[in-house]
All heavy atoms as a GROMACS GRO file, in nm:
protein
  436
    1MET      N    1  10.817  11.137   6.748
    1MET     CA    2  10.823  11.019   6.833
    1MET      C    3  10.724  11.038   6.948
    1MET      O    4  10.712  11.146   7.005
    1MET     CB    5  10.965  11.003   6.888
    1MET     CG    6  10.982  10.882   6.974
    1MET     SD    7  11.149  10.854   7.037
    1MET     CE    8  11.239  10.835   6.886
    2ARG      N    9  10.660  10.931   6.983
    2ARG     CA   10  10.563  10.935   7.092
    2ARG      C   11  10.636  10.923   7.225
    2ARG      O   12  10.741  10.859   7.234
    2ARG     CB   13  10.463  10.823   7.075
    2ARG     CG   14  10.380  10.844   6.950
    2ARG     CD   15  10.277  10.739   6.936
    2ARG     NE   16  10.195  10.771   6.822
    2ARG     CZ   17  10.112  10.687   6.767
    2ARG    NH1   18  10.098  10.566   6.815
    2ARG    NH2   19  10.040  10.724   6.663
    3PRO      N   20  10.581  10.984   7.331
    3PRO     CA   21  10.648  10.983   7.461
    3PRO      C   22  10.683  10.844   7.512
    3PRO      O   23  10.792  10.822   7.566
    3PRO     CB   24  10.548  11.052   7.554
    3PRO     CG   25  10.468  11.140   7.464
    3PRO     CD   26  10.459  11.065   7.333
    4HIS      N   27  10.594  10.746   7.497
    4HIS     CA   28  10.623  10.612   7.547
    4HIS      C   29  10.735  10.546   7.466
    4HIS      O   30  10.813  10.469   7.519
    4HIS     CB   31  10.498  10.524   7.551
    4HIS     CG   32  10.435  10.498   7.419
    4HIS    ND1   33  10.352  10.588   7.358
    4HIS    CD2   34  10.445  10.392   7.336
    4HIS    CE1   35  10.311  10.538   7.243
    4HIS    NE2   36  10.367  10.419   7.226
    5GLN      N   37  10.744  10.579   7.337
    5GLN     CA   38  10.853  10.526   7.256
    5GLN      C   39  10.986  10.587   7.300
    5GLN      O   40  11.087  10.517   7.308
    5GLN     CB   41  10.829  10.556   7.108
    5GLN     CG   42  10.716  10.478   7.048
    5GLN     CD   43  10.683  10.526   6.908
    5GLN    OE1   44  10.684  10.646   6.881
    5GLN    NE2   45  10.653  10.432   6.821
    6GLU      N   46  10.984  10.717   7.327
    6GLU     CA   47  11.106  10.783   7.371
    6GLU      C   48  11.151  10.726   7.505
    6GLU      O   49  11.269  10.699   7.525
    6GLU     CB   50  11.086  10.934   7.383
    6GLU     CG   51  11.211  11.004   7.428
    6GLU     CD   52  11.194  11.154   7.443
    6GLU    OE1   53  11.085  11.207   7.419
    6GLU    OE2   54  11.294  11.217   7.481
    7ALA      N   55  11.057  10.706   7.597
    7ALA     CA   56  11.092  10.651   7.728
    7ALA      C   57  11.153  10.512   7.713
    7ALA      O   58  11.251  10.479   7.780
    7ALA     CB   59  10.968  10.646   7.817
    8ALA      N   60  11.099  10.431   7.624
    8ALA     CA   61  11.152  10.297   7.602
    8ALA      C   62  11.293  10.302   7.545
    8ALA      O   63  11.381  10.225   7.585
    8ALA     CB   64  11.060  10.219   7.508
    9GLU      N   65  11.317  10.395   7.454
    9GLU     CA   66  11.450  10.407   7.394
    9GLU      C   67  11.552  10.459   7.495
    9GLU      O   68  11.666  10.411   7.498
    9GLU     CB   69  11.445  10.497   7.271
    9GLU     CG   70  11.375  10.429   7.156
    9GLU     CD   71  11.382  10.508   7.027
    9GLU    OE1   72  11.473  10.592   7.013
    9GLU    OE2   73  11.297  10.483   6.940
   10VAL      N   74  11.513  10.554   7.578
   10VAL     CA   75  11.604  10.605   7.680
   10VAL      C   76  11.633  10.496   7.782
   10VAL      O   77  11.748  10.478   7.824
   10VAL     CB   78  11.545  10.730   7.749
   10VAL    CG1   79  11.630  10.773   7.869
   10VAL    CG2   80  11.533  10.846   7.650
   11PHE      N   81  11.531  10.418   7.820
   11PHE     CA   82  11.552  10.308   7.913
   11PHE      C   83  11.650  10.207   7.856
   11PHE      O   84  11.743  10.163   7.924
   11PHE     CB   85  11.419  10.240   7.947
   11PHE     CG   86  11.433  10.127   8.043
   11PHE    CD1   87  11.448  10.150   8.179
   11PHE    CD2   88  11.433   9.996   7.998
   11PHE    CE1   89  11.462  10.045   8.269
   11PHE    CE2   90  11.447   9.890   8.087
   11PHE     CZ   91  11.461   9.914   8.222
   12ALA      N   92  11.632  10.170   7.731
   12ALA     CA   93  11.723  10.074   7.666
   12ALA      C   94  11.865  10.127   7.663
   12ALA      O   95  11.961  10.054   7.691
   12ALA     CB   96  11.674  10.042   7.526
   13GLU      N   97  11.881  10.254   7.630
   13GLU     CA   98  12.015  10.315   7.627
   13GLU      C   99  12.076  10.313   7.766
   13GLU      O  100  12.194  10.286   7.783
   13GLU     CB  101  12.006  10.459   7.574
   13GLU     CG  102  12.137  10.529   7.563
   13GLU     CD  103  12.229  10.472   7.457
   13GLU    OE1  104  12.180  10.415   7.359
   13GLU    OE2  105  12.352  10.485   7.474
   14TRP      N  106  11.996  10.343   7.867
   14TRP     CA  107  12.044  10.343   8.006
   14TRP      C  108  12.088  10.203   8.048
   14TRP      O  109  12.192  10.186   8.110
   14TRP     CB  110  11.933  10.394   8.097
   14TRP     CG  111  11.962  10.385   8.243
   14TRP    CD1  112  12.050  10.461   8.315
   14TRP    CD2  113  11.901  10.296   8.336
   14TRP    NE1  114  12.048  10.423   8.447
   14TRP    CE2  115  11.957  10.322   8.462
   14TRP    CE3  116  11.804  10.197   8.325
   14TRP    CZ2  117  11.919  10.254   8.576
   14TRP    CZ3  118  11.766  10.129   8.439
   14TRP    CH2  119  11.823  10.158   8.562
   15VAL      N  120  12.010  10.103   8.011
   15VAL     CA  121  12.045   9.964   8.047
   15VAL      C  122  12.178   9.926   7.984
   15VAL      O  123  12.262   9.862   8.047
   15VAL     CB  124  11.934   9.866   8.003
   15VAL    CG1  125  11.982   9.722   8.009
   15VAL    CG2  126  11.809   9.884   8.089
   16LEU      N  127  12.201   9.966   7.861
   16LEU     CA  128  12.321   9.924   7.788
   16LEU      C  129  12.443  10.012   7.812
   16LEU      O  130  12.554   9.972   7.779
   16LEU     CB  131  12.290   9.918   7.638
   16LEU     CG  132  12.183   9.816   7.599
   16LEU    CD1  133  12.150   9.830   7.451
   16LEU    CD2  134  12.225   9.676   7.634
   17ALA      N  135  12.423  10.129   7.871
   17ALA     CA  136  12.534  10.223   7.891
   17ALA      C  137  12.634  10.171   7.995
   17ALA      O  138  12.594  10.125   8.102
   17ALA     CB  139  12.481  10.358   7.935
   18ASP      N  140  12.761  10.177   7.961
   18ASP     CA  141  12.865  10.140   8.056
   18ASP      C  142  12.889  10.251   8.158
   18ASP      O  143  12.913  10.225   8.274
   18ASP     CB  144  12.995  10.106   7.984
   18ASP     CG  145  12.984   9.975   7.908
   18ASP    OD1  146  12.913   9.883   7.954
   18ASP    OD2  147  13.046   9.964   7.802
   19ASP      N  148  12.883  10.373   8.112
   19ASP     CA  149  12.904  10.490   8.199
   19ASP      C  150  12.792  10.590   8.172
   19ASP      O  151  12.757  10.615   8.058
   19ASP     CB  152  13.038  10.556   8.171
   19ASP     CG  153  13.156  10.465   8.201
   19ASP    OD1  154  13.157  10.408   8.311
   19ASP    OD2  155  13.244  10.452   8.115
   20LEU      N  156  12.741  10.648   8.278
   20LEU     CA  157  12.638  10.750   8.262
   20LEU      C  158  12.702  10.887   8.245
   20LEU      O  159  12.804  10.916   8.308
   20LEU     CB  160  12.546  10.752   8.383
   20LEU     CG  161  12.458  10.628   8.399
   20LEU    CD1  162  12.378  10.638   8.527
   20LEU    CD2  163  12.366  10.613   8.280
   21PRO      N  164  12.643  10.970   8.161
   21PRO     CA  165  12.697  11.104   8.141
   21PRO      C  166  12.680  11.189   8.266
   21PRO      O  167  12.590  11.167   8.346
   21PRO     CB  168  12.613  11.159   8.025
   21PRO     CG  169  12.486  11.081   8.030
   21PRO     CD  170  12.522  10.946   8.085
   22ALA      N  171  12.767  11.287   8.281
   22ALA     CA  172  12.763  11.372   8.400
   22ALA      C  173  12.713  11.513   8.370
   22ALA      O  174  12.701  11.593   8.460
   22ALA     CB  175  12.903  11.379   8.462
   23GLY      N  176  12.684  11.541   8.244
   23GLY     CA  177  12.643  11.676   8.206
   23GLY      C  178  12.499  11.708   8.240
   23GLY      O  179  12.429  11.627   8.302
   24ASP      N  180  12.456  11.826   8.199
   24ASP     CA  181  12.322  11.874   8.232
   24ASP      C  182  12.229  11.884   8.112
   24ASP      O  183  12.123  11.945   8.123
   24ASP     CB  184  12.331  12.011   8.299
   24ASP     CG  185  12.390  12.001   8.439
   24ASP    OD1  186  12.369  11.898   8.506
   24ASP    OD2  187  12.457  12.096   8.482
   25SER      N  188  12.268  11.826   8.000
   25SER     CA  189  12.178  11.832   7.884
   25SER      C  190  12.053  11.750   7.914
   25SER      O  191  12.052  11.666   8.005
   25SER     CB  192  12.247  11.779   7.758
   25SER     OG  193  12.256  11.638   7.764
   26ILE      N  194  11.949  11.774   7.839
   26ILE     CA  195  11.824  11.702   7.859
   26ILE      C  196  11.846  11.551   7.842
   26ILE      O  197  11.798  11.471   7.923
   26ILE     CB  198  11.716  11.751   7.760
   26ILE    CG1  199  11.685  11.899   7.782
   26ILE    CG2  200  11.590  11.666   7.769
   26ILE    CD1  201  11.625  11.931   7.917
   27VAL      N  202  11.919  11.512   7.741
   27VAL     CA  203  11.946  11.370   7.717
   27VAL      C  204  12.020  11.310   7.835
   27VAL      O  205  11.985  11.200   7.882
   27VAL     CB  206  12.027  11.352   7.587
   27VAL    CG1  207  12.073  11.208   7.571
   27VAL    CG2  208  11.944  11.396   7.467
   28GLU      N  209  12.119  11.378   7.886
   28GLU     CA  210  12.196  11.327   8.000
   28GLU      C  211  12.109  11.316   8.125
   28GLU      O  212  12.118  11.219   8.200
   28GLU     CB  213  12.318  11.416   8.025
   28GLU     CG  214  12.419  11.405   7.912
   28GLU     CD  215  12.524  11.514   7.916
   28GLU    OE1  216  12.491  11.629   7.950
   28GLU    OE2  217  12.640  11.482   7.886
   29GLN      N  218  12.022  11.413   8.144
   29GLN     CA  219  11.931  11.408   8.258
   29GLN      C  220  11.833  11.292   8.246
   29GLN      O  221  11.804  11.224   8.345
   29GLN     CB  222  11.853  11.539   8.269
   29GLN     CG  223  11.938  11.656   8.310
   29GLN     CD  224  11.859  11.786   8.310
   29GLN    OE1  225  11.738  11.788   8.335
   29GLN    NE2  226  11.927  11.896   8.281
   30LYS      N  227  11.786  11.267   8.125
   30LYS     CA  228  11.694  11.155   8.104
   30LYS      C  229  11.763  11.022   8.133
   30LYS      O  230  11.702  10.933   8.191
   30LYS     CB  231  11.642  11.156   7.960
   30LYS     CG  232  11.541  11.266   7.934
   30LYS     CD  233  11.493  11.262   7.791
   30LYS     CE  234  11.393  11.371   7.764
   30LYS     NZ  235  11.340  11.364   7.627
   31LEU      N  236  11.888  11.010   8.093
   31LEU     CA  237  11.961  10.886   8.118
   31LEU      C  238  11.985  10.864   8.267
   31LEU      O  239  11.983  10.750   8.315
   31LEU     CB  240  12.094  10.885   8.043
   31LEU     CG  241  12.083  10.860   7.894
   31LEU    CD1  242  12.216  10.886   7.826
   31LEU    CD2  243  12.037  10.718   7.866
   32ARG      N  244  12.005  10.969   8.342
   32ARG     CA  245  12.029  10.956   8.486
   32ARG      C  246  11.900  10.942   8.566
   32ARG      O  247  11.901  10.899   8.682
   32ARG     CB  248  12.110  11.075   8.537
   32ARG     CG  249  12.256  11.071   8.496
   32ARG     CD  250  12.338  11.171   8.573
   32ARG     NE  251  12.279  11.303   8.580
   32ARG     CZ  252  12.298  11.401   8.490
   32ARG    NH1  253  12.377  11.381   8.388
   32ARG    NH2  254  12.240  11.517   8.505
   33PHE      N  255  11.787  10.975   8.507
   33PHE     CA  256  11.658  10.969   8.575
   33PHE      C  257  11.635  10.835   8.644
   33PHE      O  258  11.592  10.829   8.759
   33PHE     CB  259  11.546  10.996   8.473
   33PHE     CG  260  11.409  10.962   8.521
   33PHE    CD1  261  11.338  11.051   8.601
   33PHE    CD2  262  11.349  10.841   8.488
   33PHE    CE1  263  11.211  11.019   8.647
   33PHE    CE2  264  11.222  10.809   8.533
   33PHE     CZ  265  11.154  10.898   8.613
   34PHE      N  266  11.665  10.727   8.575
   34PHE     CA  267  11.636  10.593   8.625
   34PHE      C  268  11.719  10.558   8.749
   34PHE      O  269  11.680  10.471   8.826
   34PHE     CB  270  11.660  10.489   8.516
   34PHE     CG  271  11.573  10.511   8.395
   34PHE    CD1  272  11.626  10.562   8.278
   34PHE    CD2  273  11.439  10.480   8.398
   34PHE    CE1  274  11.547  10.582   8.166
   34PHE    CE2  275  11.358  10.500   8.287
   34PHE     CZ  276  11.412  10.551   8.171
   35GLU      N  277  11.830  10.625   8.769
   35GLU     CA  278  11.918  10.599   8.883
   35GLU      C  279  11.850  10.629   9.017
   35GLU      O  280  11.892  10.579   9.120
   35GLU     CB  281  12.046  10.680   8.873
   35GLU     CG  282  12.135  10.640   8.757
   35GLU     CD  283  12.195  10.502   8.774
   35GLU    OE1  284  12.249  10.472   8.882
   35GLU    OE2  285  12.186  10.424   8.679
   36ASP      N  286  11.744  10.709   9.016
   36ASP     CA  287  11.673  10.745   9.139
   36ASP      C  288  11.578  10.635   9.188
   36ASP      O  289  11.515  10.650   9.292
   36ASP     CB  290  11.593  10.874   9.119
   36ASP     CG  291  11.683  10.995   9.103
   36ASP    OD1  292  11.799  10.991   9.152
   36ASP    OD2  293  11.639  11.094   9.042
   37TYR      N  294  11.568  10.527   9.112
   37TYR     CA  295  11.475  10.420   9.145
   37TYR      C  296  11.552  10.289   9.164
   37TYR      O  297  11.588  10.222   9.066
   37TYR     CB  298  11.370  10.406   9.035
   37TYR     CG  299  11.288  10.532   9.021
   37TYR    CD1  300  11.328  10.634   8.935
   37TYR    CD2  301  11.174  10.550   9.098
   37TYR    CE1  302  11.254  10.751   8.926
   37TYR    CE2  303  11.099  10.667   9.088
   37TYR     CZ  304  11.140  10.767   9.002
   37TYR     OH  305  11.068  10.883   8.994
   38PRO      N  306  11.576  10.251   9.291
   38PRO     CA  307  11.655  10.131   9.319
   38PRO      C  308  11.602  10.005   9.250
   38PRO      O  309  11.679   9.920   9.207
   38PRO     CB  310  11.648  10.117   9.471
   38PRO     CG  311  11.614  10.253   9.520
   38PRO     CD  312  11.533  10.319   9.413
   39GLU      N  313  11.470   9.995   9.237
   39GLU     CA  314  11.414   9.876   9.173
   39GLU      C  315  11.450   9.872   9.024
   39GLU      O  316  11.468   9.763   8.968
   39GLU     CB  317  11.262   9.869   9.193
   39GLU     CG  318  11.183   9.982   9.131
   39GLU     CD  319  11.169  10.108   9.217
   39GLU    OE1  320  11.244  10.126   9.313
   39GLU    OE2  321  11.079  10.189   9.186
   40LEU      N  322  11.464   9.988   8.962
   40LEU     CA  323  11.505   9.992   8.821
   40LEU      C  324  11.654   9.963   8.806
   40LEU      O  325  11.695   9.897   8.710
   40LEU     CB  326  11.470  10.126   8.757
   40LEU     CG  327  11.320  10.155   8.744
   40LEU    CD1  328  11.298  10.293   8.683
   40LEU    CD2  329  11.251  10.048   8.662
   41VAL      N  330  11.732  10.009   8.901
   41VAL     CA  331  11.876   9.979   8.899
   41VAL      C  332  11.895   9.828   8.914
   41VAL      O  333  11.976   9.767   8.843
   41VAL     CB  334  11.950  10.056   9.010
   41VAL    CG1  335  12.094  10.011   9.020
   41VAL    CG2  336  11.943  10.206   8.983
   42GLU      N  337  11.818   9.766   9.002
   42GLU     CA  338  11.826   9.622   9.020
   42GLU      C  339  11.782   9.549   8.892
   42GLU      O  340  11.845   9.451   8.850
   42GLU     CB  341  11.738   9.579   9.137
   42GLU     CG  342  11.746   9.433   9.169
   42GLU     CD  343  11.662   9.396   9.290
   42GLU    OE1  344  11.638   9.481   9.377
   42GLU    OE2  345  11.621   9.279   9.297
   43LEU      N  346  11.676   9.598   8.829
   43LEU     CA  347  11.629   9.540   8.704
   43LEU      C  348  11.736   9.552   8.596
   43LEU      O  349  11.762   9.457   8.522
   43LEU     CB  350  11.500   9.607   8.659
   43LEU     CG  351  11.442   9.563   8.525
   43LEU    CD1  352  11.410   9.413   8.526
   43LEU    CD2  353  11.320   9.645   8.491
   44ARG      N  354  11.800   9.670   8.586
   44ARG     CA  355  11.908   9.690   8.489
   44ARG      C  356  12.020   9.590   8.512
   44ARG      O  357  12.069   9.528   8.418
   44ARG     CB  358  11.964   9.832   8.497
   44ARG     CG  359  12.082   9.852   8.401
   44ARG     CD  360  12.156   9.979   8.424
   44ARG     NE  361  12.216   9.976   8.557
   44ARG     CZ  362  12.258  10.083   8.622
   44ARG    NH1  363  12.248  10.201   8.567
   44ARG    NH2  364  12.312  10.072   8.740
   45ASP      N  365  12.058   9.571   8.637
   45ASP     CA  366  12.166   9.477   8.668
   45ASP      C  367  12.128   9.335   8.626
   45ASP      O  368  12.210   9.261   8.572
   45ASP     CB  369  12.201   9.482   8.816
   45ASP     CG  370  12.262   9.616   8.857
   45ASP    OD1  371  12.307   9.692   8.768
   45ASP    OD2  372  12.265   9.644   8.978
   46THR      N  373  12.004   9.298   8.650
   46THR     CA  374  11.956   9.165   8.611
   46THR      C  375  11.957   9.149   8.459
   46THR      O  376  12.000   9.046   8.406
   46THR     CB  377  11.814   9.141   8.666
   46THR    OG1  378  11.818   9.152   8.808
   46THR    CG2  379  11.761   9.006   8.625
   47ILE      N  380  11.910   9.250   8.389
   47ILE     CA  381  11.909   9.246   8.242
   47ILE      C  382  12.051   9.235   8.189
   47ILE      O  383  12.080   9.152   8.102
   47ILE     CB  384  11.838   9.369   8.184
   47ILE    CG1  385  11.688   9.366   8.218
   47ILE    CG2  386  11.860   9.379   8.033
   47ILE    CD1  387  11.616   9.495   8.188
   48ARG      N  388  12.140   9.319   8.240
   48ARG     CA  389  12.279   9.318   8.192
   48ARG      C  390  12.346   9.184   8.222
   48ARG      O  391  12.424   9.134   8.141
   48ARG     CB  392  12.358   9.433   8.254
   48ARG     CG  393  12.319   9.569   8.198
   48ARG     CD  394  12.395   9.682   8.266
   48ARG     NE  395  12.537   9.670   8.245
   48ARG     CZ  396  12.604   9.725   8.143
   48ARG    NH1  397  12.540   9.796   8.054
   48ARG    NH2  398  12.734   9.710   8.134
   49GLU      N  399  12.316   9.127   8.336
   49GLU     CA  400  12.372   8.997   8.372
   49GLU      C  401  12.330   8.892   8.270
   49GLU      O  402  12.410   8.809   8.227
   49GLU     CB  403  12.324   8.960   8.512
   49GLU     CG  404  12.400   8.848   8.576
   49GLU     CD  405  12.354   8.831   8.720
   49GLU    OE1  406  12.385   8.917   8.804
   49GLU    OE2  407  12.284   8.730   8.745
   50GLY      N  408  12.203   8.896   8.229
   50GLY     CA  409  12.154   8.802   8.131
   50GLY      C  410  12.210   8.825   7.992
   50GLY      O  411  12.237   8.732   7.918
   51LEU      N  412  12.233   8.951   7.958
   51LEU     CA  413  12.284   8.984   7.824
   51LEU      C  414  12.433   8.956   7.809
   51LEU      O  415  12.478   8.915   7.703
   51LEU     CB  416  12.261   9.133   7.794
   51LEU     CG  417  12.118   9.176   7.764
   51LEU    CD1  418  12.111   9.328   7.755
   51LEU    CD2  419  12.069   9.112   7.637
   52PHE      N  420  12.509   8.983   7.914
   52PHE     CA  421  12.654   8.981   7.903
   52PHE      C  422  12.720   8.864   7.973
   52PHE      O  423  12.841   8.863   7.992
   52PHE     CB  424  12.713   9.112   7.955
   52PHE     CG  425  12.659   9.233   7.883
   52PHE    CD1  426  12.593   9.333   7.952
   52PHE    CD2  427  12.672   9.246   7.746
   52PHE    CE1  428  12.544   9.444   7.886
   52PHE    CE2  429  12.623   9.356   7.679
   52PHE     CZ  430  12.557   9.456   7.748
   53SER      N  431  12.641   8.764   8.012
   53SER     CA  432  12.704   8.649   8.080
   53SER      C  433  12.729   8.536   7.983
   53SER      O  434  12.689   8.532   7.874
   53SER     CB  435  12.617   8.601   8.196
   53SER     OG  436  12.491   8.561   8.151
   0.00000   0.00000   0.00000
């Protein structure tokens, strides 16, 4: 898998996740990565609002 494809898949999983994992595995760290960027959290909320309303 190419890095940009992996990033897109992790982003999609993060957007759709109801709860973020709390562990230290690489996958869990990747899912929590986006939480450090308020603009991405806002984007996720907007996307979820459109998907689940």
